[in-house]
C-alpha positions, 0 to 999 in steps of 0.5 A: 584690722588688716586691709585686704591684699590687692593681689589676692583680690585680683587673683580671685577676681580673675578666677571669678571672671573665668567662671563667669561669676561676674558679680563676685569679680565686680565685688573684688575689683571694687574692693581693690579700687577702694584700697589702691584707687584707679589702677589700669590693670584693675580697671581693664579687668573691670571693663572686661567683666562689665562687657561680658555681663552685658553692661556696656555703659559700665564697661565704657566707663571702666575702659575710659578709667583704664585708658586714662591711667595707662594711655599708651597701653595697646591692649587696653586701647584695642579692647576698648576700640573693639567694644566701641565697634560692637556698640556701633560707635565706629567713628570713636573706635577708628579714632582710638585705633588710630591713636594707638597705632600711631604709638604702636604701629607694629601691634598686630591686634590693633592693625587687624581689628582696625581692619575689621572695623574698616570693613564694617564701615565699607572701606575694604581698601584701607582695611587691606592696607592694615592687613598687609602690615599684620600679615608681615608681622604675624600671618596667623589664621585670624589675619589670613581670614581677615585678608580674605574678607577684605579681598572679598569685599573688594571683589577680588574673588580669586585672591580671596579664595586663596586666602580663605583656602589657606585659613581653612587648611590651618583651621578647617572649622573656622566659621568666617573662612567657611562663610567667605569661601562659600560666598565665593563658590556661589559667585564663581559658579563652583560645583561645590557651592551647595555642599559648602552651604549645607555644611554651614547650615548644619552648624549650630552657630549658623546665621540667617545669611547662611540660609539665604546663601543655601537657597540661592545656591540651590536655585543656581543649580535648578533645585526648587528646595531653596524656595521651600527652605525660605518659605519655611523660614519666613513662616516661622519668622515673618519679620525676617525682612531679608528672607521675605524679600529674597523669597518674593524675588525667587517666587517671581523668577520661578514664574509664580503669580503671587510672589508676595504671598508670604509678605501678606501672611506675615502681616496678618500675624504682625499687623503693626510691624512697620518694617514689614509693611515697608518691605512689602510695599517696596517689593510691590513697587520694585515689580512695577505694581505701584497702585498695589504698593500705594494701597499697601501703604494706605493699609499700613496706617503710616501715610502722612505720619512723617516726611519719609512716608509722605515722600513714598506716598507721593512717589507711588501716587505719581507712578500710579497715575494719580498726579493731583494727589502726588502734586499735593503731597510733594508740596508738603515736603521739606527740601531734600535730594531724594524729594527733588529727584522724585519731584523732578520726575513727577514734573516731567511726567506731569508736563512741566519740564521747566520745573523738572529741570530746576529741581534736577539741576539742584540735584546734580549740583548737590551730587554730581555723580547722581546718575538718575538725576542726570538721566531725567535732567537730560530728558527735561533739557531735550524737551526744552530744546536746551543746548545743554542736552547736546553737551550731555549726550553727544551720541557721535562721541559717547555711544560707540560699537566695538568688534570683539573679533570672536569667530562663530565657533567661539560665539557658539561655545559662549552661547552654550555656556551662558544658556546653562547659567539661565536657570530661572523661568521669568525676569527678575523683579525690578529689572528692565527685561520682559519675556526672558531671564537674567543671571544673578551673580557677577558673571565675570566672577564665574570660574568658566575660562571662556567667560573669563576670556570674554571678560578680558576682551571686554576690558580691553574694549572699555580701555580703548573706549575711554582712551578715545573720549574727549578731554576732561570736563569737570562739570560733565557726568562722564568726562569728569572721570576721564582720567579715573581708573575704571573697573567692572561693577555688575555683570550679567547675561540676559536671554530674551525669547519670543516677544522679549524686550527691555523697557527703557531704563538706566543703570544708576550705579555705573559710569558706562553701561553696555550690551554685548551680543552673543546670539541673535534672532534672525529678525534683527537683519530687517533694516526696516522693522528693526526688531530686537534693535537697541534704542538709546535715548528714548524716555520710559513710556511711563513719562509720556514724553514724545522724544525719539531715540537719538541712536538705534543700533543693530545688534550683531554677534560679537559686537559690544556697544558702550554708552553713558550709564545716565542715558535711557536705553531699551530694545524693540521686541522681536517675534521669534528666536533667542536674543542672548547678550552679556551686559555690565556696568563700569565704575570709576574710582 
């Protein structure tokens, strides 16, 4: 009997693969393997067949055979690494990309696809380095789009916009470029942001993030249609957690009393959905409704089922003024960073600063940049009159004001532009302000030239502030970064109205934090009442600590105040008028 011709079988398998007849392709490839053994080209096609037929284990096995037979084949390595990425095995994917790129440094697909994997694991700087090589070798639309994605992840919005615009000029319907460019339009406050998201939303291949972007773009221009869109979406899909959370936030900021109504409606339909239960009680807790969050946790039936839920119950019980219950729960928990941080805060509010300090000192030893741990440890040291509190705070050195040299006309112009960005009616969930509104997108990304000019003045002030800091102290949460490169992180505007104020809070993602005053109520001039003044160092009222602020600063238009992010700070209420400010965090890299 004449043996089958491997070349004919391979051609048949390729044809079947193109026709998506994966069973026929598999049959022909197995016949070839029985005849000639493992051949890299055959095993590679077999891997692609299994991958297309959604059989990932078989695909990985075939890729492994192909790579073993041809260890220096860049195409096999590239396709296998892409599959590993898709399966969530990003460490394995990056290792394979690394081996292949070491042997073939100028293969564009390897560089570009490793960049996409690096973006997925949150390393856009390394991704951009690979993309730079790919751009030098082959600056096609795929590579230019990847460049835009990396720049966007790095917060370099202007350069990212240029990359996406170039990609769309070459291929107007390229989805990744359309999505990235819409994100930038929303972040920069461009007038066509809604139109860009409507175009994306009309596509059959849209994803849920498109609807979130459209809702936020509509909200940014004061159009309530975004709320209706999200409400309809979560009604149809109540387990869409991102949609539920965004809807609750939007309802709250629109001044609606029952911002979590759709959570409860969803839970009525999906009472056993643990993720939906968790998102509900987390939304309540972010809004400071800890007792209600504790009831929601109890109603879920998840209390006490594992240490993570017991920790949540302990935290909520402590914040809801149920100290005995919280103490008993904390005693059952294994040691962890999150547990020590929460237990330390509980010990502070429960009148045991020594126990709090012990827990929190363990936290900062484990994570020296843990802002929240340092913030609470500083309070514990202050109550204990530990001299390390002075080492930590040093308000005469670490808290400084800077005059931005803005004249009245410039301040009035800035105030008018900022007011136009305040579209919501109430303060955001989980933020410190009461009786006012806060802008959402990164303010310093806005396309308005006056806002960008303010950003540049603030950057110069930050540089001068850092230059004036004392020498490096590796043990200190601020001075350990003395010679680091600093960059803006979040940036926003706050507009407080009559009786508005900030509760005492910290900025856990920053190294330095700020307040820059644009317009102020007349009451701030009263040196005795100090209405609307900034208080630095006063603990949150919920902790019940009798510690005064160690600095109280009178706001002045055009004045910037900088201070460490680990320092609790808030403001005093004022009776009438408007308190308009800009704030930002600074991070160290």
